N, C-alpha and C positions, 0 to 999 in steps of 0.2 A: 705541579701548578700547569694546569691545560694553557694551550696557544690556540690562535686560531688565524688565518690569514683573510686579510680583507683586501679588495681594489678599491682604488679611489680614481674618477676621471679627472684628467686635466685640460687646460684650455689653452690651445697652443697661443691664440690670439692674446692670451693676458699675459703680460711679461712678469708681472707679480701677482699671485695667488694664494688665496687662503684656503685653505684645507682643515675641516673639523675632522679629528680622528681620537681613537682612544689613547687617552696617557700612557705614555711611554713606549709607544709604537717605535717597533724598529723598521725602517725601510729596507725593503729587499732588492729592489727590483722597479726599473720603470722601463716601458715597453709598448708599442702599440698592439691594440687589439680590434680588429676591424675598421683599421685607419684612425682609430682614434688611441690619442698618449693616456695612459693610465699608470699608475703608481700602485705595487702592491704593500702590503705593510703587513709584520706578525707582531702580535700585541696579547698580553694574559687575558683570558676571558673575563676575571676579576675585574678588569678595567674597562669591560665593553660599555658600561653607563659613565665613564669620567671622560669626558670630551675635556680635548685642548685643542686651540687654531694654531696650525702651523703655518709657516709661509714660505711660498717655492716659487724660485725665478729660473724662466725658461727665456734661454738667447739661442741664436741660429747661428750656426757657423759663420765666423766673418764680422758678426757684431761688437762693438765695444763693449767691455765689462769693465763698469767704476766702482763696483764694489768689492771689498775685501772682508767682507762679513758672510760667503757664500761657502758652501759645504756642497762639494760635488755630488749625486746623487746618480746619474747615468746618461746616457744619450739614446735617441730614437730617432728614425728616420718616418718622412712621409712621402707619398706620392714615388714610392720605387726608390728611393734613397735620394731623390733630388733635393728635396728639404731636411736638413740634417739639424734638430734640436739637442739643447743639452739642459739638463733639470739640475738644480743647485738648492738646497735648503738656506733660508736666510737665518743667520745666527743673531740671536737678539742679544 
């Protein structure tokens, strides 16, 4: 079974955002690339055309988080570490 890894850009300004990705994609990492937050996911190439919408929440350090339906993905920093954000997948 052949796999591949794709990058998906995230928007820091959107607390909750939906990302269309291949069905069953496994989230590998979240980091910045050229000061833009990105998420990398691995998936089976056979599912490349079978998409599913997944929801991610981004919260800055110090913000109140009220949802318990979050699964932690990772943390990224902007402006040389001045701003620190935490990415969660919203579980349905």
